[in-house]
MARKE-593755 format. One record per residue (C-alpha): x, y, z; residue number from 0; residue in one letter; chain. Coordinates in steps of 0.001 Angstrom, whole numbers, plus 500000, padded with zeros to 6 digits. Layout:
<rs>
     px     py     pz  nr rest kette
      X      Y      Z NUM    a     A
...
</rs>
This chain:
<rs>
     px     py     pz  nr rest kette
 158900 178358 709514   0    x     A
 156209 179906 711621   1    x     A
 157663 178059 714610   2    x     A
 160734 180505 714429   3    x     A
 159438 183448 713815   4    x     A
 159708 186028 716560   5    x     A
 156299 187275 718233   6    x     A
 155717 190989 718364   7    x     A
 152931 192430 720751   8    x     A
 151539 195501 719102   9    x     A
 149705 197855 721689  10    x     A
 146992 200097 720621  11    x     A
 144234 201839 722906  12    x     A
 141665 202818 720398  13    x     A
 137262 202665 719588  14    x     A
 138151 201803 716563  15    x     A
 139365 200738 713187  16    x     A
 141437 203721 711852  17    x     A
 144561 205139 710677  18    x     A
 147282 203407 712909  19    x     A
 145114 200222 713279  20    x     A
 145249 200269 709436  21    x     A
 149511 200221 709534  22    x     A
 149955 197616 712033  23    x     A
 147423 195133 710676  24    x     A
 149185 196167 707287  25    x     A
 152717 195333 707942  26    x     A
 151360 192632 710356  27    x     A
 150790 191088 706971  28    x     A
 154070 191691 705728  29    x     A
 156408 190642 709093  30    x     A
 156617 186840 708469  31    x     A
 158432 187342 705701  32    x     A
 161079 189229 708043  33    x     A
 161001 186978 710807  34    x     A
 158370 188222 712878  35    x     A
 154399 187798 713560  36    x     A
 152267 190144 715136  37    x     A
 150259 189803 718271  38    x     A
 147646 192587 718663  39    x     A
 146609 193814 722119  40    x     A
 144138 196310 723132  41    x     A
 142462 197809 726256  42    x     A
 138881 196367 726732  43    x     A
 137329 199291 728586  44    x     A
 134016 200691 727686  45    x     A
 133535 200977 723637  46    x     A
 137466 200489 723643  47    x     A
 139623 197780 722111  48    x     A
 136516 195523 720093  49    x     A
 136665 196575 717231  50    x     A
 140293 196546 716625  51    x     A
 140664 193318 718369  52    x     A
 137756 191325 716154  53    x     A
 139304 193380 713202  54    x     A
 142901 191780 713844  55    x     A
 141250 188262 714281  56    x     A
 139583 187984 711508  57    x     A
 142787 188759 709719  58    x     A
 144154 185746 711487  59    x     A
 146321 186825 714267  60    x     A
 146634 186181 717905  61    x     A
 145470 188919 719578  62    x     A
 145709 190127 723574  63    x     A
 142590 191786 724925  64    x     A
 143867 193507 728517  65    x     A
 141046 194740 730741  66    x     A
 141339 197812 732437  67    x     A
 139312 199200 735240  68    x     A
 139648 203203 734544  69    x     A
 141544 205645 732101  70    x     A
 144968 205634 734401  71    x     A
 144198 202063 735647  72    x     A
 148116 201025 735857  73    x     A
 147300 197686 736949  74    x     A
 147105 196208 733394  75    x     A
 150904 196859 732859  76    x     A
 151689 193258 735177  77    x     A
 149195 191342 733214  78    x     A
 150787 192499 729971  79    x     A
 154286 191467 731156  80    x     A
 152674 188017 732773  81    x     A
 151523 187480 729256  82    x     A
 154172 188260 727120  83    x     A
 156246 185422 729511  84    x     A
 153928 182830 728739  85    x     A
 153522 183574 725059  86    x     A
 157437 184050 724459  87    x     A
 156542 187715 722879  88    x     A
 160392 189058 721931  89    x     A
 159320 192458 722213  90    x     A
 156526 195299 722913  91    x     A
 155867 198026 720264  92    x     A
 153087 200924 721455  93    x     A
 151395 203081 718982  94    x     A
 149759 205865 721472  95    x     A
 150724 207392 725101  96    x     A
 148530 205105 727001  97    x     A
 149486 202132 725537  98    x     A
 153135 203185 725515  99    x     A
 153226 203865 729563 100    x     A
 151627 200170 729898 101    x     A
 154236 198717 727564 102    x     A
 156937 200702 729067 103    x     A
 156158 198982 732366 104    x     A
 155472 195358 730834 105    x     A
 158167 195325 729091 106    x     A
 159971 196400 731857 107    x     A
 158784 193441 734486 108    x     A
 159036 191251 731283 109    x     A
 162503 191769 730737 110    x     A
 162029 192543 726336 111    x     A
 162912 195731 724204 112    x     A
 160072 198401 723951 113    x     A
 159551 200527 720953 114    x     A
 157526 203582 720929 115    x     A
 155461 204453 718172 116    x     A
 154812 208228 717300 117    x     A
 151992 208983 715361 118    x     A
 151457 212276 716027 119    x     A
 149399 213610 718762 120    x     A
 145715 215003 719310 121    x     A
 145204 217299 722276 122    x     A
 141810 215800 722189 123    x     A
 140782 216326 726417 124    x     A
 142559 216870 729364 125    x     A
 142813 212875 729841 126    x     A
 144794 212479 726395 127    x     A
 147053 215651 727525 128    x     A
 147863 214048 730637 129    x     A
 148725 210888 728385 130    x     A
 151214 212787 726045 131    x     A
 152603 214347 728763 132    x     A
 153512 211474 729856 133    x     A
 154485 209747 726638 134    x     A
 157155 212271 726051 135    x     A
 158563 211112 728900 136    x     A
 158063 207316 728647 137    x     A
 159756 208124 724717 138    x     A
 162678 209347 726401 139    x     A
 163114 205660 728027 140    x     A
 161964 203452 724873 141    x     A
 164763 201480 723182 142    x     A
 164041 203141 720259 143    x     A
 161176 205366 719041 144    x     A
 159579 205078 715243 145    x     A
 158318 208174 713873 146    x     A
 155811 208198 710570 147    x     A
 158173 211430 709399 148    x     A
 160740 213522 709445 149    x     A
 158139 216213 711022 150    x     A
 157518 213864 713556 151    x     A
 160899 212591 714231 152    x     A
 161945 216271 714609 153    x     A
 159668 216811 717260 154    x     A
 160088 214010 719361 155    x     A
 163580 215126 719263 156    x     A
 162295 218293 720903 157    x     A
 160358 216249 723641 158    x     A
 163618 215175 724581 159    x     A
 163945 211855 722737 160    x     A
 167787 211221 721445 161    x     A
 168709 211323 717627 162    x     A
 170285 207990 717892 163    x     A
 167235 206666 719124 164    x     A
 164960 207861 716248 165    x     A
 164059 206014 712943 166    x     A
 161856 207410 710927 167    x     A
 159402 204879 709062 168    x     A
 156626 206434 706898 169    x     A
 152739 204961 706892 170    x     A
 151846 202745 703898 171    x     A
 148998 201846 702279 172    x     A
 147454 198714 700619 173    x     A
 148025 199177 696635 174    x     A
 146059 196283 695730 175    x     A
 144582 197717 693006 176    x     A
 144524 202101 692353 177    x     A
 140995 202945 692310 178    x     A
 139371 200338 694348 179    x     A
 135602 199498 693897 180    x     A
 133149 199608 696331 181    x     A
 129600 198134 696191 182    x     A
 128075 201219 697485 183    x     A
 127199 204941 695277 184    x     A
 128100 207242 698063 185    x     A
 126078 210076 696270 186    x     A
 123191 208501 695516 187    x     A
 123251 207095 699405 188    x     A
 123676 210650 700544 189    x     A
 120758 211841 697752 190    x     A
 123131 213709 695597 191    x     A
 122901 215152 692348 192    x     A
 124840 211688 690434 193    x     A
 127626 213633 688700 194    x     A
 127725 216853 691860 195    x     A
 131723 218134 692773 196    x     A
 132230 216025 695641 197    x     A
 134486 217229 698238 198    x     A
 135388 214296 700758 199    x     A
 137087 215036 704142 200    x     A
 138143 211947 706459 201    x     A
 139136 211668 709940 202    x     A
 138004 212083 713480 203    x     A
 136049 214997 714123 204    x     A
 138319 216690 716800 205    x     A
 139723 219755 717270 206    x     A
 142776 219642 715674 207    x     A
 141486 218101 712436 208    x     A
 140435 221897 711556 209    x     A
 136875 220498 709892 210    x     A
 135211 224043 711489 211    x     A
 138276 225683 709045 212    x     A
 136746 223454 705833 213    x     A
 133041 224056 706750 214    x     A
 134265 228459 706227 215    x     A
 135733 227220 703641 216    x     A
 133003 224998 701612 217    x     A
 130797 228421 702686 218    x     A
 132877 230152 700114 219    x     A
 133414 227233 698010 220    x     A
 129266 226972 697064 221    x     A
 129195 230705 696768 222    x     A
 131058 230288 693541 223    x     A
 130121 226514 692752 224    x     A
 126661 226187 693604 225    x     A
 126544 222819 692051 226    x     A
 129614 222127 694585 227    x     A
 129130 219315 697664 228    x     A
 130980 218312 700814 229    x     A
 130891 215129 702956 230    x     A
 132742 214228 706019 231    x     A
 133618 210689 706933 232    x     A
 133884 210346 710524 233    x     A
 132746 211089 714174 234    x     A
 134068 212475 717180 235    x     A
 133584 214880 719798 236    x     A
 133355 218346 717418 237    x     A
 130025 216729 715621 238    x     A
 127696 218559 717509 239    x     A
 129274 221532 716955 240    x     A
 130217 221295 713120 241    x     A
 126767 220431 712678 242    x     A
 125405 223750 713924 243    x     A
 128085 225880 712630 244    x     A
 126339 224125 708523 245    x     A
 123421 225138 709872 246    x     A
 124592 228784 710716 247    x     A
 126054 228843 707635 248    x     A
 123288 227966 705327 249    x     A
 125164 224676 704147 250    x     A
 122394 222378 704911 251    x     A
 122229 219792 702135 252    x     A
 125461 221045 701008 253    x     A
 127696 219632 703911 254    x     A
 126876 216347 704723 255    x     A
 127762 214244 707771 256    x     A
 128120 210131 706771 257    x     A
 129283 209077 710285 258    x     A
 132438 206937 710588 259    x     A
 132387 204309 707452 260    x     A
 134681 201420 707352 261    x     A
 134514 201261 703511 262    x     A
 135933 204826 703500 263    x     A
 139187 203796 701446 264    x     A
 137043 202059 698555 265    x     A
 134575 205394 698928 266    x     A
 137766 207737 698008 267    x     A
 137518 206554 694548 268    x     A
 134521 207954 694254 269    x     A
 135213 211498 694854 270    x     A
 136772 214389 693215 271    x     A
 139143 215547 695729 272    x     A
 140222 215055 699182 273    x     A
 140000 217749 701829 274    x     A
 142511 217891 705377 275    x     A
 142349 220481 707328 276    x     A
 144602 219623 709756 277    x     A
 146243 221597 712776 278    x     A
 148641 219138 713051 279    x     A
 149409 215950 711941 280    x     A
 152170 213105 712087 281    x     A
 151482 211397 708584 282    x     A
 148158 210863 708111 283    x     A
 147293 207755 706802 284    x     A
 144247 209024 705121 285    x     A
 146510 210722 702434 286    x     A
 148157 207521 701122 287    x     A
 144471 205802 700587 288    x     A
 143611 209107 698913 289    x     A
 146376 208382 696330 290    x     A
 146123 204419 696066 291    x     A
 142289 205863 695148 292    x     A
 143571 207980 692406 293    x     A
 142379 210850 694433 294    x     A
 144548 214266 694385 295    x     A
 144066 216116 697804 296    x     A
 144374 219638 698792 297    x     A
 145961 219724 702862 298    x     A
 147104 221903 705548 299    x     A
 150936 222380 705377 300    x     A
 151698 220843 708867 301    x     A
 153377 217789 710152 302    x     A
 154972 215438 708041 303    x     A
 152147 216590 705273 304    x     A
 154421 218370 703097 305    x     A
 156737 215020 703111 306    x     A
 153874 213355 700564 307    x     A
 151649 215918 699337 308    x     A
 153438 217904 696785 309    x     A
 152225 221105 695629 310    x     A
 151493 221626 691800 311    x     A
 152298 217829 691563 312    x     A
 149414 215546 693306 313    x     A
 147721 217782 694720 314    x     A
 147773 221793 696383 315    x     A
 148998 222629 699900 316    x     A
 147463 225659 701860 317    x     A
 147918 227170 705235 318    x     A
 146528 226225 708324 319    x     A
 143524 228335 709791 320    x     A
 143066 229890 706257 321    x     A
 139761 228903 705325 322    x     A
 140246 231233 702358 323    x     A
 142883 230270 701200 324    x     A
 141436 226192 701441 325    x     A
 138474 228072 699363 326    x     A
 140657 229059 696487 327    x     A
 142555 226093 696139 328    x     A
 139510 223647 696256 329    x     A
 137785 226180 693598 330    x     A
 140974 225788 691384 331    x     A
 140767 222025 692118 332    x     A
 137496 221363 690934 333    x     A
 138116 223483 688157 334    x     A
 140059 221394 685467 335    x     A
 139404 217855 685455 336    x     A
 141751 217146 683757 337    x     A
 144243 218595 686267 338    x     A
 142750 216652 689274 339    x     A
 143148 213279 687168 340    x     A
 146810 214175 686435 341    x     A
 147318 214960 689896 342    x     A
 145855 211678 691424 343    x     A
 147727 209748 688616 344    x     A
 150894 211489 690301 345    x     A
 149532 210478 693967 346    x     A
 149481 207181 692832 347    x     A
 153061 206782 691722 348    x     A
 154007 208379 694958 349    x     A
 152569 205093 697080 350    x     A
 153342 203018 694410 351    x     A
 157399 204051 695012 352    x     A
 157528 204627 698521 353    x     A
 154619 203454 700793 354    x     A
 153851 200204 700535 355    x     A
 153084 198052 703403 356    x     A
 156592 195534 702192 357    x     A
 158671 198259 702522 358    x     A
 157007 199335 705489 359    x     A
 157549 196044 707039 360    x     A
 161025 195485 705898 361    x     A
 162181 199267 707869 362    x     A
 159867 198035 711270 363    x     A
 161453 194740 711248 364    x     A
 165147 195883 711229 365    x     A
 164340 198396 713793 366    x     A
 163272 195252 715723 367    x     A
 166248 193439 715272 368    x     A
 168294 196841 716879 369    x     A
 166159 196939 719709 370    x     A
 166571 193072 720528 371    x     A
 170506 193632 720106 372    x     A
 170415 196513 722370 373    x     A
 168407 194322 724784 374    x     A
 170809 192038 724879 375    x     A
 173777 194229 724954 376    x     A
 171384 196020 728363 377    x     A
 171644 192007 729474 378    x     A
 175583 191740 729143 379    x     A
 176525 194959 730578 380    x     A
 174486 193821 733654 381    x     A
 176461 190126 733882 382    x     A
 179847 192104 733559 383    x     A
 178788 194474 736756 384    x     A
 177751 191490 738296 385    x     A
</rs>
């Protein structure tokens, strides 16, 4: 059967294995049941690319390393197109602005369809903002655009993507047993009291993730709950600034930075609540991973977050940029252990029903078939004109 599978190149520019990368890898395990197989591509530039490609290779997936001389180097498009032809790849999917630009150029050269995946935006640096501006234009030329939430699809439409070219495929999460175990005791590792209330936040330390508002909220929480502790898993450009804010607010020992952790989904089961203070989101995988671990969430109502976090059912929704509102929700969440458990169980039920990789792969395969049909129709029209 493997010979009949259509190869799909999934391109992603990344320095680590985070939410979008786990989406690609999780979906890859399920796609063969629908007639497709995944080739994982990434760009080797400095520290970028290697970790994702190694993870994909370890999973037994075919990989495509793409050397890249500089941030705005467009020459890889030709090399990607050549590899597409040599490997018989049927279509290209791209998962970020840089990958989308190069994938679009490569797909045109190789004569295969191009699907753009829209996970959200960051606007972290001038280079990212430039790529995102280009991304908006490139998405308009994709055969299809996949958004990870309805809110993200609406944003894509406002950016000029035609509604009939938009598809919504929500993010998914591994469901092999809720509350996964970890061989690490996070509290013991960080020197925290064994049963202290623990608020966890997981994600890149960049401005759009709103960590500065969470640090301010932590100060308000600790004033009322002297036993509460906060741990941030992740790294990024804001690390130093956030550390200075923690020191300035007297939160040393109460708000800890544990760095990027590949075992973050497993560690979630040890926390009491997940906090997400983002200013913008598509549909964060971390929320689904928290629910799969039986962990309720306190999150800002941005992007696709309200599509999965239901206030009063599986978590608490608060306004962005509002430390006092965030603190109030966290204090409420830590005040009732039974309610925490109930909302965590409700989150687990939600991901089992709606956010499995099996369901995601079935939807993705349908999009791939649509894109292939659209490309075939284009070829027929071109022949007709000739």
